[in-house]
gemmi code that builds the backbone of each chain (N, CA, C; Angstrom):
import gemmi

chains = {
    "A": [
        ("VAL", (83.766, 47.651, 56.078), (83.264, 48.344, 57.378), (84.696, 48.764, 58.216)),
        ("CYS", (85.114, 49.968, 58.033), (86.162, 50.711, 58.553), (85.933, 50.983, 59.807)),
        ("PRO", (87.022, 50.894, 60.573), (87.557, 50.746, 61.716), (86.817, 51.492, 62.721)),
        ("GLU", (86.266, 52.864, 62.438), (85.240, 53.758, 63.192), (84.039, 53.360, 63.534)),
        ("SER", (83.308, 52.759, 62.156), (81.826, 52.558, 62.137), (81.940, 50.999, 62.878)),
        ("SER", (82.861, 50.309, 62.483), (82.695, 49.008, 63.682), (82.875, 49.271, 65.364)),
        ("ALA", (83.767, 50.119, 65.276), (83.546, 50.326, 66.989), (82.243, 51.276, 67.441)),
        ("GLN", (81.889, 51.960, 66.390), (80.142, 52.831, 66.526), (79.108, 51.076, 66.359)),
        ("ILE", (79.265, 50.450, 65.770), (78.430, 49.531, 65.652), (78.489, 48.552, 66.914)),
        ("SER", (79.560, 49.081, 67.726), (79.880, 47.817, 68.862), (79.277, 49.106, 69.686)),
        ("LYS", (79.259, 50.242, 69.899), (78.894, 50.758, 70.847), (76.745, 50.948, 70.920)),
        ("LEU", (76.894, 50.900, 69.502), (75.271, 50.734, 68.957), (74.779, 49.561, 69.706)),
        ("LEU", (75.725, 48.318, 69.538), (74.877, 47.236, 70.783), (74.799, 47.037, 71.916)),
        ("VAL", (76.023, 47.821, 72.106), (76.107, 47.775, 73.969), (74.529, 48.567, 74.239)),
        ("ASN", (74.357, 49.686, 73.765), (73.352, 50.522, 74.329), (72.299, 49.786, 73.978)),
        ("TRP", (71.433, 48.984, 72.928), (70.722, 48.674, 72.443), (70.481, 47.299, 73.909)),
        ("GLY", (71.555, 46.762, 74.170), (71.426, 45.541, 75.153), (71.035, 46.119, 76.628)),
        ("LEU", (71.257, 47.720, 76.845), (70.899, 48.025, 77.823), (69.238, 48.899, 77.744)),
        ("GLY", (68.579, 48.930, 76.452), (67.478, 48.996, 76.338), (66.968, 50.403, 75.852)),
        ("ASP", (68.079, 50.781, 75.109), (68.208, 51.827, 73.998), (67.684, 51.661, 72.249)),
        ("GLN", (66.630, 52.137, 72.858), (65.555, 51.781, 71.169), (66.394, 52.360, 69.457)),
        ("GLU", (66.581, 53.835, 70.329), (67.341, 54.248, 69.226), (68.393, 53.825, 68.594)),
        ("ALA", (69.136, 52.930, 69.521), (70.184, 52.595, 69.406), (69.848, 51.277, 68.158)),
        ("ARG", (68.613, 50.339, 68.755), (68.173, 49.720, 67.736), (68.029, 50.170, 66.371)),
        ("ASP", (67.634, 51.098, 66.649), (66.875, 51.443, 65.250), (68.098, 52.226, 63.899)),
        ("ALA", (68.877, 52.740, 64.350), (70.389, 52.567, 63.897), (70.913, 51.989, 63.588)),
        ("LEU", (71.231, 50.666, 63.948), (71.785, 49.157, 63.728), (70.952, 48.493, 62.661)),
        ("ILE", (69.531, 48.729, 62.573), (68.953, 47.618, 61.827), (69.299, 47.808, 60.719)),
        ("PRO", (69.130, 48.772, 60.175), (69.374, 49.067, 58.574), (70.663, 48.657, 58.074)),
        ("LEU", (72.400, 49.135, 59.044), (73.523, 48.432, 58.826), (73.589, 46.787, 58.758)),
        ("ILE", (72.443, 46.273, 59.924), (73.005, 44.787, 59.684), (72.000, 44.646, 58.680)),
        ("TYR", (71.149, 44.829, 57.667), (70.436, 44.333, 56.666), (71.382, 44.389, 56.004)),
        ("GLY", (71.947, 45.704, 55.433), (72.860, 45.733, 54.214), (73.749, 44.905, 54.316)),
        ("GLU", (74.541, 44.679, 55.474), (75.728, 43.951, 55.297), (75.318, 42.350, 55.416)),
        ("LEU", (74.007, 42.289, 55.828), (73.730, 40.486, 55.633), (73.317, 40.070, 54.251)),
        ("ARG", (73.148, 41.606, 53.205), (72.113, 41.058, 51.985), (73.648, 41.018, 50.841)),
        ("ARG", (74.941, 41.708, 51.636), (75.830, 41.763, 50.396), (76.429, 40.822, 51.216)),
        ("VAL", (76.348, 39.961, 52.222), (77.116, 38.716, 52.057), (76.281, 37.829, 51.483)),
        ("ALA", (75.068, 37.420, 51.628), (74.465, 36.489, 51.152), (74.507, 36.453, 49.542)),
        ("ARG", (74.878, 38.587, 48.665), (74.690, 37.930, 47.558), (76.221, 37.506, 46.662)),
        ("ARG", (77.033, 37.741, 47.799), (78.406, 37.070, 47.698), (78.245, 35.241, 47.222)),
        ("HIS", (77.299, 34.815, 48.463), (77.739, 33.716, 48.167), (76.716, 32.933, 47.765)),
        ("LEU", (75.451, 33.667, 46.992), (74.007, 33.193, 46.398), (74.937, 33.571, 44.876)),
        ("GLY", (75.448, 33.603, 44.398), (75.989, 34.483, 43.078), (76.976, 33.275, 43.175)),
        ("HIS", (77.279, 32.742, 43.421), (78.022, 30.998, 42.978), (77.128, 29.956, 43.586)),
        ("GLU", (75.900, 29.858, 43.347), (75.540, 28.864, 44.328), (75.287, 28.397, 42.792)),
        ("ARG", (75.742, 26.389, 43.001), (75.012, 25.857, 41.916), (73.791, 24.939, 42.183)),
        ("ARG", (73.367, 24.345, 41.361), (72.162, 23.885, 41.440), (72.092, 22.752, 43.027)),
        ("ASP", (72.939, 22.033, 43.352), (73.021, 21.189, 44.201), (73.645, 21.557, 45.810)),
        ("HIS", (73.948, 23.474, 45.571), (74.574, 24.110, 46.654), (73.270, 24.115, 47.902)),
        ("THR", (73.971, 23.833, 48.888), (73.328, 24.188, 50.039), (73.897, 25.238, 50.789)),
        ("LEU", (72.467, 26.309, 51.304), (72.933, 27.279, 52.333), (73.431, 27.133, 53.615)),
        ("GLN", (73.948, 27.996, 53.948), (74.780, 27.689, 55.389), (74.335, 29.256, 56.609)),
        ("SER", (72.734, 29.154, 56.918), (72.316, 30.546, 57.135), (73.181, 31.501, 58.472)),
        ("ALA", (73.741, 30.168, 59.321), (74.357, 30.651, 60.435), (75.653, 30.959, 59.552)),
        ("ALA", (76.123, 30.223, 59.168), (77.523, 30.789, 58.600), (77.411, 32.133, 58.004)),
        ("LEU", (75.905, 32.724, 57.511), (76.191, 33.979, 56.629), (76.097, 34.446, 57.525)),
        ("VAL", (75.344, 34.546, 58.624), (75.334, 35.472, 59.487), (76.537, 35.523, 60.484)),
        ("ASN", (77.168, 34.437, 60.693), (78.522, 35.060, 61.822), (79.193, 35.878, 60.888)),
        ("GLU", (79.643, 35.900, 59.098), (79.923, 36.080, 58.341), (80.039, 37.730, 58.401)),
        ("ALA", (79.121, 38.007, 58.127), (78.333, 39.728, 58.775), (78.625, 40.112, 59.807)),
        ("TYR", (78.790, 38.799, 61.185), (79.015, 39.838, 61.816), (80.213, 40.216, 62.675)),
        ("LEU", (80.782, 39.437, 61.702), (82.890, 39.179, 61.990), (82.776, 40.677, 61.115)),
        ("ARG", (82.219, 40.767, 59.946), (82.248, 42.167, 59.069), (82.323, 43.234, 59.934)),
        ("LEU", (80.892, 43.014, 60.594), (80.559, 44.804, 61.114), (81.167, 44.655, 62.260)),
        ("VAL", (81.672, 43.815, 63.460), (82.017, 44.474, 64.950), (83.327, 44.151, 65.255)),
        ("ARG", (84.198, 43.076, 64.595), (85.339, 42.259, 64.188), (85.506, 42.105, 65.278)),
        ("GLN", (85.550, 42.492, 66.815), (85.991, 41.565, 68.265), (84.714, 41.568, 68.630)),
        ("GLU", (84.767, 41.153, 69.370), (83.560, 40.721, 70.655), (83.539, 42.029, 71.182)),
        ("PRO", (82.130, 42.722, 71.479), (81.424, 43.316, 72.373), (82.124, 42.902, 73.648)),
        ("PRO", (82.621, 43.967, 74.614), (82.325, 43.948, 76.015), (81.182, 42.789, 77.144)),
        ("HIS", (80.012, 42.843, 76.229), (79.301, 41.847, 76.992), (78.608, 40.593, 76.275)),
        ("TRP", (78.854, 39.630, 76.013), (78.320, 38.553, 74.873), (76.768, 38.744, 74.873)),
        ("GLN", (76.013, 39.168, 75.538), (75.194, 39.069, 75.179), (73.913, 40.310, 74.331)),
        ("ASN", (75.622, 41.088, 73.920), (74.956, 42.466, 72.920), (75.146, 41.031, 71.705)),
        ("ARG", (76.368, 40.060, 71.635), (76.446, 39.070, 70.440), (74.607, 38.530, 70.186)),
        ("ALA", (74.245, 37.991, 71.319), (73.046, 37.204, 71.096), (72.288, 38.783, 70.668)),
        ("HIS", (72.157, 39.696, 70.853), (71.205, 40.451, 70.439), (71.410, 40.763, 68.686)),
        ("PHE", (72.303, 40.828, 68.237), (73.006, 40.843, 66.896), (72.401, 39.677, 66.320)),
        ("PHE", (72.608, 38.574, 66.613), (72.134, 37.289, 66.056), (70.506, 37.183, 65.982)),
        ("GLY", (69.582, 37.650, 66.925), (68.448, 37.629, 67.141), (67.651, 38.112, 66.033)),
        ("VAL", (68.063, 39.393, 65.807), (67.431, 40.200, 64.958), (68.108, 39.528, 63.079)),
        ("ALA", (69.477, 39.484, 63.425), (70.035, 38.630, 62.174), (69.445, 37.293, 61.309)),
        ("ALA", (68.814, 36.499, 62.557), (68.349, 34.878, 61.912), (67.002, 35.875, 61.206)),
        ("GLN", (66.182, 36.617, 61.832), (65.157, 37.033, 60.872), (65.433, 37.491, 59.576)),
        ("MET", (66.268, 38.630, 59.518), (66.497, 38.978, 58.644), (66.804, 38.068, 57.349)),
        ("MET", (68.156, 37.091, 57.693), (69.030, 36.346, 56.774), (67.720, 35.103, 56.379)),
        ("ARG", (66.693, 34.570, 57.274), (65.264, 33.732, 56.546), (65.012, 34.827, 55.710)),
        ("HIS", (64.366, 36.181, 55.784), (63.761, 36.743, 54.532), (64.855, 36.588, 53.256)),
        ("ILE", (66.199, 36.939, 53.538), (66.631, 37.039, 52.165), (66.809, 35.630, 51.821)),
        ("LEU", (66.730, 34.770, 52.086), (67.251, 33.570, 51.604), (65.947, 32.975, 51.158)),
        ("VAL", (64.840, 32.981, 51.929), (63.682, 33.005, 51.182), (62.783, 33.571, 50.083)),
        ("ASP", (62.911, 35.498, 50.085), (63.038, 35.835, 48.925), (63.747, 35.280, 47.921)),
        ("HIS", (65.135, 34.997, 47.875), (65.990, 34.448, 46.788), (65.449, 33.220, 46.505)),
        ("ALA", (64.979, 32.345, 47.254), (64.698, 30.770, 46.976), (63.456, 30.902, 46.106)),
        ("ARG", (62.204, 32.202, 46.248), (60.955, 32.138, 45.455), (61.407, 33.133, 44.181)),
        ("ASN", (62.345, 33.624, 44.346), (62.849, 34.430, 43.350), (63.306, 33.038, 42.180)),
        ("ARG", (63.915, 32.310, 42.103), (64.727, 31.615, 41.883), (63.523, 30.335, 41.328)),
        ("ILE", (62.552, 30.089, 42.020), (61.412, 28.825, 41.704), (60.748, 29.871, 40.231)),
        ("ALA", (60.246, 30.928, 41.081), (59.633, 32.041, 39.636), (60.378, 32.047, 38.488)),
        ("ALA", (61.869, 32.039, 38.708), (62.904, 31.968, 37.395), (62.698, 30.663, 36.385)),
        ("LYS", (62.098, 29.785, 37.386), (62.225, 28.615, 36.814), (63.582, 28.042, 36.159)),
        ("ARG", (64.451, 28.674, 36.864), (66.326, 28.158, 36.843), (66.549, 27.126, 37.943)),
        ("GLY", (67.686, 26.396, 37.393), (67.671, 25.603, 38.205), (66.643, 24.380, 38.222)),
        ("GLY", (66.771, 23.641, 39.569), (66.008, 22.538, 39.895), (65.188, 22.698, 41.315)),
        ("GLY", (64.471, 23.725, 41.565), (63.573, 24.182, 42.752), (64.066, 24.724, 43.689)),
        ("ALA", (64.238, 25.336, 45.028), (64.405, 25.990, 45.947), (65.946, 25.289, 46.429)),
        ("PRO", (66.570, 25.965, 46.396), (67.939, 25.805, 47.078), (67.664, 25.133, 49.131)),
        ("ARG", (68.309, 24.308, 49.029), (68.144, 23.402, 50.373), (68.915, 24.265, 51.394)),
        ("LEU", (68.550, 23.922, 52.474), (69.286, 24.390, 54.119), (69.601, 23.893, 54.544)),
        ("SER", (71.068, 23.788, 54.760), (72.275, 23.254, 55.775), (72.199, 23.670, 57.434)),
        ("LEU", (71.557, 22.849, 57.492), (71.633, 23.011, 59.281), (73.019, 22.610, 59.821)),
        ("ASP", (73.272, 23.436, 60.553), (74.361, 23.286, 61.825), (73.839, 21.432, 62.181)),
        ("PRO", (75.345, 20.509, 62.432), (75.146, 18.990, 62.797), (74.212, 19.164, 64.285)),
        ("GLU", (74.905, 20.360, 64.814), (74.833, 20.287, 65.977), (72.846, 20.654, 66.079)),
        ("ILE", (72.868, 21.638, 66.088), (70.893, 21.749, 65.749), (70.227, 20.416, 65.059)),
        ("ALA", (70.480, 19.777, 64.060), (69.943, 18.921, 63.045), (70.710, 18.176, 63.511)),
        ("PRO", (70.440, 17.210, 64.036), (71.666, 16.215, 64.084), (71.051, 14.795, 63.235)),
        ("ALA", (70.223, 14.514, 62.785), (69.923, 13.884, 61.495), (70.747, 13.773, 59.937)),
        ("PRO", (71.467, 13.630, 60.027), (72.381, 12.972, 58.401), (70.909, 13.514, 57.039)),
        ("LYS", (71.733, 14.242, 55.837), (71.186, 14.411, 55.198), (69.496, 15.215, 55.654)),
        ("GLN", (69.359, 15.016, 56.142), (68.027, 15.996, 56.673), (68.359, 17.965, 56.189)),
        ("GLU", (68.114, 18.149, 55.108), (68.508, 19.643, 54.303), (66.646, 19.796, 53.888)),
        ("PRO", (65.757, 20.553, 55.101), (64.418, 20.747, 54.194), (64.712, 21.603, 52.828)),
        ("ASP", (64.513, 22.591, 52.311), (64.706, 23.608, 50.848), (63.917, 24.696, 52.227)),
        ("VAL", (64.706, 25.388, 51.532), (64.184, 26.767, 52.607), (62.629, 27.373, 52.250)),
        ("VAL", (61.906, 26.908, 51.098), (60.437, 27.341, 51.275), (59.794, 26.509, 52.140)),
        ("ALA", (59.979, 25.449, 52.048), (59.138, 24.527, 52.885), (59.025, 24.503, 54.056)),
        ("LEU", (60.998, 25.149, 54.283), (60.958, 25.105, 56.431), (60.519, 26.275, 56.818)),
        ("ASP", (60.201, 27.353, 55.966), (59.728, 28.867, 55.838), (58.183, 28.632, 56.101)),
        ("ASN", (57.376, 27.760, 55.257), (56.052, 27.558, 55.149), (55.918, 26.501, 56.885)),
        ("ALA", (56.540, 25.355, 56.630), (56.132, 25.304, 57.834), (56.405, 25.932, 59.494)),
        ("LEU", (57.133, 26.767, 59.561), (57.358, 27.816, 60.520), (56.550, 28.989, 60.496)),
        ("ASN", (56.628, 29.168, 59.372), (54.680, 30.306, 59.596), (53.721, 29.260, 60.150)),
        ("LYS", (53.624, 28.205, 59.832), (52.423, 27.771, 60.907), (52.433, 27.296, 62.147)),
        ("LEU", (53.803, 27.091, 62.186), (54.457, 27.028, 63.960), (53.933, 28.358, 63.980)),
        ("THR", (54.221, 29.451, 64.196), (54.603, 30.364, 64.407), (53.014, 31.021, 64.693)),
        ("ALA", (52.043, 30.542, 64.264), (50.647, 30.929, 64.642), (50.529, 30.319, 66.102)),
        ("LEU", (50.433, 29.045, 65.896), (50.160, 27.835, 66.694), (50.933, 28.155, 67.818)),
        ("ASP", (52.187, 29.207, 68.146), (52.805, 29.272, 68.994), (53.913, 30.505, 68.551)),
        ("PRO", (53.560, 31.373, 68.658), (54.464, 32.476, 68.267), (55.978, 32.245, 69.201)),
        ("GLN", (56.388, 31.948, 70.067), (57.620, 32.073, 71.090), (58.390, 30.584, 70.293)),
        ("GLN", (58.067, 29.430, 70.228), (58.420, 28.490, 69.353), (58.859, 28.339, 68.010)),
        ("GLY", (58.169, 29.090, 67.368), (58.654, 29.935, 65.764), (59.511, 30.795, 66.076)),
        ("ARG", (60.210, 31.634, 67.053), (61.377, 32.237, 67.064), (62.086, 31.858, 67.221)),
        ("LEU", (61.628, 30.632, 68.386), (63.055, 29.986, 68.712), (63.626, 29.156, 67.658)),
        ("ILE", (62.658, 28.524, 66.619), (63.096, 27.479, 65.777), (63.692, 28.987, 64.713)),
        ("GLU", (63.660, 30.116, 64.533), (64.676, 30.617, 63.533), (65.470, 30.812, 64.154)),
        ("LEU", (65.381, 31.439, 65.432), (66.856, 32.038, 66.130), (67.813, 30.606, 65.901)),
        ("ARG", (67.597, 29.157, 66.189), (68.804, 28.098, 66.302), (68.960, 27.748, 64.800)),
        ("PHE", (68.250, 27.452, 63.664), (67.931, 27.455, 62.272), (68.896, 28.473, 61.460)),
        ("PHE", (67.909, 29.724, 61.664), (69.112, 30.941, 60.537), (69.842, 31.849, 61.206)),
        ("GLY", (69.716, 31.750, 62.635), (71.208, 32.290, 63.275), (72.193, 31.356, 64.048)),
        ("GLY", (71.667, 30.409, 63.851), (72.806, 29.237, 64.571), (73.089, 29.753, 65.908)),
        ("LEU", (72.380, 30.187, 66.781), (72.429, 30.712, 68.315), (72.319, 29.393, 68.698)),
        ("SER", (72.951, 29.420, 70.191), (73.188, 28.186, 71.154), (72.065, 28.339, 71.711)),
        ("ILE", (71.863, 27.212, 72.428), (70.527, 27.138, 73.786), (71.051, 28.156, 74.785)),
        ("GLU", (72.370, 28.838, 74.818), (71.922, 29.998, 76.124), (71.723, 31.066, 75.312)),
        ("ASP", (72.313, 31.042, 74.151), (72.338, 32.604, 73.698), (70.883, 32.902, 72.936)),
        ("THR", (70.008, 31.835, 72.942), (68.765, 31.577, 72.055), (67.552, 31.811, 73.598)),
        ("ALA", (68.145, 31.394, 75.006), (67.082, 31.831, 76.028), (67.980, 33.742, 76.420)),
        ("VAL", (68.867, 34.228, 75.966), (68.945, 35.840, 76.304), (68.154, 36.433, 75.366)),
        ("VAL", (68.195, 36.159, 74.226), (67.347, 36.644, 73.298), (65.608, 36.923, 73.442)),
        ("LEU", (65.270, 35.197, 74.390), (63.839, 35.299, 74.329), (64.022, 35.460, 75.858)),
        ("GLY", (64.590, 36.005, 76.493), (64.179, 35.838, 78.261), (63.487, 34.712, 78.674)),
        ("ILE", (63.945, 33.719, 78.193), (63.514, 32.624, 79.444), (64.870, 31.546, 79.632)),
        ("SER", (64.746, 30.502, 80.410), (65.495, 30.015, 80.954), (66.229, 28.775, 79.780)),
        ("PRO", (67.538, 28.821, 79.951), (68.051, 27.549, 79.005), (67.426, 26.431, 79.394)),
        ("ALA", (66.554, 26.102, 80.324), (66.204, 24.697, 80.098), (64.565, 25.016, 79.817)),
        ("THR", (64.169, 26.296, 79.701), (63.200, 25.854, 79.007), (62.974, 26.258, 77.582)),
        ("VAL", (64.312, 26.431, 77.185), (64.545, 26.483, 75.482), (64.489, 25.511, 75.094)),
        ("LYS", (65.223, 24.561, 75.902), (65.852, 22.753, 75.917), (64.416, 22.047, 75.396)),
        ("ARG", (63.291, 22.281, 76.350), (61.736, 21.659, 76.273), (61.343, 22.509, 74.941)),
        ("GLU", (61.555, 23.432, 74.970), (60.660, 24.229, 73.775), (61.078, 23.710, 72.454)),
        ("TRP", (62.213, 23.399, 72.795), (62.891, 23.404, 71.306), (62.583, 21.976, 70.721)),
        ("ALA", (63.018, 21.253, 71.673), (62.790, 19.270, 71.474), (61.315, 19.230, 70.860)),
        ("THR", (60.173, 20.011, 71.630), (58.633, 19.820, 71.045), (58.359, 20.327, 69.752)),
        ("ALA", (59.037, 21.592, 69.694), (58.866, 22.075, 68.330), (59.809, 21.694, 67.340)),
        ("ARG", (60.563, 20.971, 67.300), (61.741, 20.132, 66.258), (60.226, 18.817, 65.930)),
        ("ALA", (59.709, 18.496, 66.983), (59.073, 17.576, 66.710), (58.067, 17.374, 65.516)),
        ("TRP", (57.301, 18.744, 65.881), (56.203, 18.984, 65.086), (56.795, 19.401, 63.999)),
        ("LEU", (57.945, 20.535, 63.794), (58.714, 20.653, 62.655), (58.569, 19.652, 61.566)),
        ("ARG", (59.292, 18.870, 62.137), (59.674, 16.923, 61.436), (58.425, 16.783, 60.789)),
        ("ARG", (57.150, 16.645, 61.817), (56.088, 16.264, 61.108), (55.488, 17.009, 60.093)),
        ("GLU", (55.466, 18.356, 60.362), (54.576, 18.942, 59.270), (55.430, 19.348, 58.256)),
        ("LEU", (56.772, 18.403, 57.900), (57.924, 18.641, 56.551), (57.353, 17.445, 56.654)),
        ("LYS", (57.418, 16.231, 56.840), (56.915, 15.404, 56.001), (56.149, 15.028, 55.700)),
        ("ARG", (54.777, 15.803, 56.542), (53.315, 15.539, 55.450), (53.389, 16.397, 54.443)),
        ("ASP", (54.148, 18.062, 54.752), (54.214, 18.469, 53.639), (54.391, 17.884, 51.984)),
        ("ALA", (55.432, 16.989, 52.284), (56.205, 16.685, 51.263), (55.489, 15.063, 51.155)),
        ("GLU", (54.623, 14.425, 51.624), (53.595, 13.429, 51.405), (52.215, 14.051, 50.470)),
        ("LYS", (52.163, 14.962, 50.833), (50.779, 15.715, 49.673), (50.910, 15.831, 48.016)),
    ],
    "B": [
        ("VAL", (45.184, 22.130, 64.123), (45.336, 22.222, 64.935), (44.912, 23.680, 65.615)),
        ("LYS", (44.927, 23.663, 67.321), (44.592, 25.225, 67.527), (45.684, 25.270, 68.616)),
        ("PRO", (45.977, 26.253, 68.525), (46.983, 26.723, 69.405), (47.001, 26.378, 71.406)),
        ("GLU", (45.166, 26.210, 71.485), (45.108, 26.224, 73.069), (45.315, 24.156, 72.798)),
        ("ARG", (45.052, 23.340, 72.116), (45.499, 22.481, 72.280), (46.819, 21.937, 71.700)),
        ("TRP", (47.846, 22.605, 71.152), (48.587, 22.982, 71.017), (49.807, 22.505, 72.400)),
        ("GLN", (48.822, 23.615, 73.286), (49.670, 23.551, 74.543), (49.349, 22.175, 75.460)),
        ("LYS", (48.346, 21.880, 75.202), (48.508, 20.621, 75.760), (49.131, 19.302, 75.453)),
        ("VAL", (48.940, 19.197, 73.698), (50.012, 18.363, 73.418), (51.772, 18.419, 74.071)),
        ("LYS", (52.087, 19.788, 73.619), (53.128, 20.058, 73.789), (53.639, 20.060, 75.217)),
        ("LYS", (52.609, 19.765, 76.558), (53.264, 19.831, 77.810), (53.135, 18.105, 77.483)),
        ("VAL", (52.411, 16.990, 77.188), (52.438, 15.941, 77.635), (54.206, 15.281, 76.358)),
        ("LEU", (53.951, 15.986, 75.286), (54.921, 15.747, 74.363), (56.800, 16.227, 75.224)),
        ("ALA", (56.598, 16.864, 75.770), (57.786, 17.434, 76.797), (57.836, 16.031, 77.619)),
        ("GLY", (57.213, 16.212, 78.266), (57.467, 14.821, 79.553), (57.561, 13.311, 78.965)),
        ("ALA", (57.191, 13.268, 77.778), (57.324, 12.083, 76.964), (58.933, 11.887, 76.481)),
        ("LEU", (59.376, 12.677, 75.831), (60.533, 12.999, 74.989), (61.863, 12.887, 76.541)),
        ("GLU", (60.983, 13.141, 77.347), (62.274, 13.570, 78.044), (62.332, 11.965, 79.309)),
        ("GLN", (61.171, 11.024, 78.817), (61.389, 9.032, 78.955), (62.733, 8.568, 78.260)),
        ("THR", (62.694, 7.760, 78.728), (63.330, 6.533, 77.592), (62.272, 5.882, 76.934)),
        ("PRO", (62.981, 5.489, 75.592), (61.574, 5.062, 74.484), (60.664, 4.082, 74.984)),
        ("ALA", (61.620, 3.578, 75.881), (61.086, 2.276, 76.671), (59.827, 2.443, 77.481)),
        ("GLY", (59.768, 3.659, 78.027), (59.076, 3.969, 79.362), (58.117, 5.321, 79.105)),
        ("ARG", (57.710, 4.871, 77.670), (57.114, 6.094, 77.613), (55.372, 5.938, 77.460)),
        ("ARG", (55.441, 4.219, 77.159), (54.527, 3.750, 76.834), (53.506, 3.801, 78.452)),
        ("SER", (54.070, 3.669, 78.972), (54.040, 4.089, 80.691), (53.322, 5.176, 81.396)),
        ("TYR", (54.319, 6.202, 80.732), (54.426, 7.549, 80.606), (52.678, 8.106, 80.332)),
        ("LEU", (52.621, 7.671, 78.855), (51.365, 7.783, 78.535), (50.184, 7.451, 79.015)),
        ("ASP", (50.472, 6.630, 79.836), (49.345, 5.678, 80.387), (48.865, 6.696, 81.317)),
        ("GLN", (49.705, 7.165, 81.782), (49.629, 7.704, 83.356), (49.267, 9.241, 83.305)),
        ("ALA", (49.710, 9.928, 82.229), (49.887, 11.306, 82.039), (48.946, 11.522, 80.904)),
        ("CYS", (48.335, 10.948, 80.107), (47.408, 11.282, 78.944), (46.094, 10.034, 78.684)),
        ("PRO", (45.092, 10.727, 79.347), (43.991, 9.639, 79.428), (43.293, 9.695, 78.218)),
        ("ASP", (43.314, 10.971, 77.645), (42.263, 11.292, 76.493), (42.826, 10.542, 75.366)),
        ("ALA", (42.369, 9.865, 74.896), (43.240, 8.993, 73.405), (43.382, 9.233, 72.204)),
        ("SER", (42.897, 10.377, 71.716), (42.529, 11.171, 70.619), (43.758, 12.373, 70.695)),
        ("LEU", (44.130, 13.010, 72.428), (45.545, 13.526, 72.407), (46.944, 12.579, 72.306)),
        ("ARG", (46.419, 11.602, 72.920), (47.188, 10.882, 72.773), (48.184, 10.369, 71.307)),
        ("ARG", (46.941, 9.940, 70.818), (47.694, 9.315, 69.217), (48.281, 10.683, 68.801)),
        ("GLY", (48.045, 12.159, 68.639), (49.033, 13.288, 68.522), (49.950, 12.838, 68.703)),
        ("VAL", (49.813, 13.095, 70.319), (51.476, 12.911, 70.506), (52.364, 12.063, 70.124)),
        ("GLU", (51.715, 10.582, 69.956), (52.163, 9.476, 69.477), (53.240, 9.727, 67.909)),
        ("SER", (51.723, 10.117, 67.522), (52.725, 11.117, 65.831), (53.238, 11.683, 65.681)),
        ("LEU", (53.775, 12.576, 67.319), (55.290, 13.786, 67.259), (56.168, 12.862, 67.315)),
        ("ILE", (56.153, 11.683, 68.667), (57.359, 11.544, 68.702), (57.718, 10.141, 67.671)),
        ("ALA", (56.896, 9.488, 66.990), (57.722, 9.000, 66.188), (57.833, 9.756, 64.682)),
        ("ALA", (57.558, 11.089, 64.217), (58.577, 12.396, 63.487), (59.585, 12.442, 64.470)),
        ("GLN", (59.801, 12.523, 65.250), (60.851, 12.995, 66.015), (62.005, 11.820, 65.464)),
        ("ALA", (61.422, 10.572, 65.901), (62.475, 8.644, 65.639), (62.710, 9.069, 63.955)),
        ("SER", (61.929, 9.832, 63.392), (61.906, 9.150, 62.236), (62.931, 10.292, 61.204)),
        ("THR", (64.173, 9.534, 60.634), (65.435, 10.412, 59.830), (65.091, 10.891, 58.494)),
        ("GLY", (64.649, 9.067, 58.248), (64.618, 8.829, 56.867), (65.217, 9.765, 56.035)),
        ("ASN", (64.801, 9.622, 54.687), (65.248, 10.797, 53.805), (64.183, 11.722, 53.380)),
        ("LEU", (64.239, 12.368, 53.931), (63.139, 13.326, 54.322), (63.621, 14.206, 53.356)),
        ("SER", (65.163, 15.314, 53.160), (65.153, 15.806, 52.588), (64.679, 15.526, 50.933)),
        ("ALA", (65.033, 13.734, 50.572), (64.757, 13.648, 49.183), (63.174, 13.932, 49.177)),
        ("THR", (62.220, 13.516, 49.927), (60.755, 13.537, 49.524), (60.372, 15.570, 49.553)),
        ("ILE", (60.950, 15.983, 50.353), (60.594, 17.428, 50.248), (61.639, 17.738, 48.571)),
        ("ARG", (61.906, 17.476, 48.108), (62.695, 18.053, 47.167), (62.023, 17.595, 45.888)),
        ("GLY", (61.812, 16.496, 46.172), (60.469, 15.849, 45.266), (58.938, 16.185, 45.006)),
        ("SER", (59.313, 16.822, 46.023), (57.798, 17.693, 46.106), (57.523, 18.639, 45.305)),
        ("ILE", (58.675, 19.965, 45.180), (58.617, 20.940, 44.844), (58.637, 21.430, 43.033)),
    ],
}
model = gemmi.Model(1)
for chain_id, residues in chains.items():
    chain = gemmi.Chain(chain_id)
    for i, (resn, *xyz) in enumerate(residues, 1):
        res = gemmi.Residue()
        res.name, res.seqid = resn, gemmi.SeqId(i, " ")
        for name, pos in zip(("N", "CA", "C"), xyz):
            atom = gemmi.Atom()
            atom.name, atom.element = name, gemmi.Element(name[0])
            atom.pos, atom.b_iso = gemmi.Position(*pos), 0.0
            res.add_atom(atom)
        chain.add_residue(res)
    model.add_chain(chain)
structure = gemmi.Structure()
structure.add_model(model)
structure.setup_entities()
């Protein structure tokens, strides 16, 4: 990304933060393209036991596109808000293709940020997590989105609150119950 | 599970998770007279607490 377009992207993020939908529409393909490039580079080196760090990939794409912090930190939250969903799709597509091609040993696991998923060695594979998340979204759309932001985008409680337009206290409460639900669902799925 | 039911379960669960593990039983006695709702909440609390070898079992199932 050349410096001019980096400045342009920062400007678009600011305008989007102010409610400009055209800025959002202009940003979406740029963000998606960069996420795919970053993902492809990492997935190319993927070994059988390799774990993916979705949040790290999103962060790398962000740094490549924006280079410096935009004037308002809320704009950063908006970027990660859309990027989390896009990266989820990229990783799930990749995992499904891998399973279809019958190469390697099943889907790659998703390595979750330790702060977000404190239980060690708990790395649900991408496809199982995606399925469980779809069920949660059907049950409670806001909670589905919240988990997506935290798991795939690595958003903090505060950034998640900005993206969802709710208070950090509500994010914490919703996060706790959504995570309990997700754990039970993944466990049941594994026992089938 | 239906969305309306999840909203009920979620409310009781959120309250229970804010208690200490020792305080949860008396909290549920008060906040959750519905036995089947309570079973749902308790299974979620158990899932939350169990860390186990979840990743191994998930991988084994694929």
